VMD Tcl script that draws the C-alpha trace (Angstrom):
set ca {
  {7.19 11.52 -26.40}
  {3.92 12.82 -27.72}
  {2.94 16.36 -26.82}
  {0.74 16.69 -23.73}
  {-2.85 17.76 -24.54}
  {-3.59 21.30 -23.33}
  {-6.63 20.19 -21.32}
  {-4.56 17.58 -19.47}
  {-2.09 20.35 -18.63}
  {-4.93 22.56 -17.41}
  {-6.42 19.88 -15.15}
  {-2.98 19.01 -13.81}
  {-2.32 22.61 -12.80}
  {-5.82 22.95 -11.32}
  {-5.09 19.92 -9.13}
  {-1.72 21.29 -8.05}
  {-3.15 24.74 -7.32}
  {-6.22 23.47 -5.47}
  {-4.09 21.13 -3.38}
  {-1.64 23.88 -2.48}
  {-4.39 26.40 -1.75}
  {-6.25 23.87 0.37}
  {-3.14 23.06 2.39}
  {-2.44 26.76 2.94}
  {-6.05 27.40 3.95}
  {-6.18 24.51 6.40}
  {-2.88 25.49 8.01}
  {-4.81 28.27 9.75}
  {-7.07 25.65 11.35}
  {-4.27 23.45 12.65}
  {-4.70 24.42 16.31}
  {-8.51 24.42 16.28}
  {-9.35 21.08 14.67}
  {-8.82 17.46 15.55}
  {-5.33 16.41 14.46}
  {-6.68 13.29 12.73}
  {-9.13 15.37 10.70}
  {-6.36 17.80 9.82}
  {-4.13 14.93 8.76}
  {-6.80 13.41 6.53}
  {-7.60 16.75 4.90}
  {-3.89 17.38 4.36}
  {-3.49 13.94 2.80}
  {-6.34 14.58 0.38}
  {-4.80 17.93 -0.61}
  {-1.37 16.36 -1.03}
  {-2.86 13.62 -3.24}
  {-4.27 16.30 -5.54}
  {-0.83 17.85 -5.91}
  {0.81 14.45 -6.50}
  {-1.78 13.51 -9.12}
  {-1.38 16.84 -10.91}
  {2.39 16.73 -10.88}
  {2.67 13.19 -12.15}
  {0.00 13.74 -14.81}
  {2.26 16.48 -16.17}
  {4.93 13.78 -16.46}
  {2.53 11.42 -18.23}
  {2.00 8.84 -15.49}
  {-1.15 6.85 -16.19}
  {-1.63 5.96 -12.51}
  {-1.85 9.69 -11.74}
  {-4.78 10.01 -14.16}
  {-6.59 7.33 -12.15}
  {-5.59 8.96 -8.86}
  {-7.11 12.24 -10.02}
  {-10.35 10.45 -10.88}
  {-10.36 8.80 -7.46}
  {-9.68 12.20 -5.87}
  {-12.65 13.90 -7.54}
  {-14.87 10.82 -7.01}
  {-14.20 11.06 -3.27}
  {-15.36 14.67 -3.42}
  {-18.58 13.56 -5.11}
  {-19.20 11.02 -2.35}
  {-18.44 13.50 0.43}
  {-20.59 16.20 -1.16}
  {-23.56 13.80 -1.15}
  {-23.89 14.78 2.51}
  {-23.82 18.52 1.72}
  {-26.29 20.79 -0.11}
  {-27.44 19.47 -3.48}
  {-25.75 22.34 -5.35}
  {-22.36 21.24 -4.01}
  {-23.08 17.68 -5.13}
  {-24.10 18.90 -8.59}
  {-20.91 20.95 -8.95}
  {-18.72 18.00 -7.97}
  {-20.57 15.70 -10.37}
  {-20.01 18.24 -13.14}
  {-16.29 18.48 -12.30}
  {-16.08 14.67 -12.25}
  {-17.66 14.54 -15.70}
  {-15.22 17.14 -17.05}
  {-12.25 15.23 -15.60}
  {-13.50 11.96 -17.12}
  {-14.17 13.57 -20.50}
  {-10.77 15.26 -20.68}
  {-8.61 12.51 -19.19}
  {-10.09 9.64 -21.18}
  {-10.33 11.24 -24.61}
  {-8.26 9.52 -27.27}
  {-5.55 12.21 -27.32}
  {-5.14 12.00 -23.53}
  {-5.22 8.20 -23.59}
  {-2.47 8.21 -26.22}
  {-0.42 10.67 -24.18}
  {-0.60 8.54 -21.04}
  {-0.04 5.31 -22.95}
  {3.05 6.54 -24.79}
  {4.54 8.24 -21.77}
  {4.73 4.95 -19.89}
  {6.53 2.99 -22.61}
  {10.34 3.06 -22.42}
}
mol new
graphics top color blue
foreach p $ca { graphics top sphere $p radius 0.5 }
foreach p [lrange $ca 0 end-1] q [lrange $ca 1 end] { graphics top cylinder $p $q radius 0.2 }
display resetview
């Protein structure tokens, strides 16, 4: 299997870390928030960790899941201050640039072939 690009590794670990940190942070709110809201937030955090972990393994679907994950943050941040929206758009652009470069595309393509 072709070596994983360093930037793919970095984004994968950022997703895993942000998902884990988010879950830990929101555990403190478990008794004070609506259980449905807590469940949805936990699901979003878990999806980040799943995407990061499977991108480390070279799963192409995880690359798309990570793009969907950050795209959802862009949509949600459209209802927040404009600086938050700008930051999420910038992160989305970085994800897209890194995950769809030719070296990353080759990594994900070769990892899926038997």
